[in-house]
C-alpha positions, 0 to 999 in steps of 0.5 A: 212594658213591665217585665211581668207584662212582657213575659205574659205576652211572650208566654201567650204568643207561644201558646197561641200561635204556630212557630212562624206566626209567633216569630212575626208577633214577637218581632212586631211586639219588639218593633212596637215597643221601640216605636212607642219608646222613641216617639209615641205621638209621632208614630201614632196613627191618630188619636181619638179621645186621647187614645192613640193607635200604632199598627205594626203588622200583625199587631195593633197597639192602643195607648195613652200618652201622658207627656207631663209624666213622660209616660205611655200607657198601653191599654190593649194590644190586638192581633189581626190577620193580614 
């Protein structure tokens, strides 16, 4: 994730969520980013038409993997209440 995108996620998190939930979201974001860096295909919950899904409660990451370019493109990060 680019520094600008990471800053935007952090800013939106703090503006939208109460402090306790903001910490959960920030931790899920950190864990998700690490999992995508380590093994995006192995950590995927499956792919539909090339779009992978990774769930790190309370977030869901939707992303594409381009193995020849060694690139992961996150297309969406969604919040869900458990």
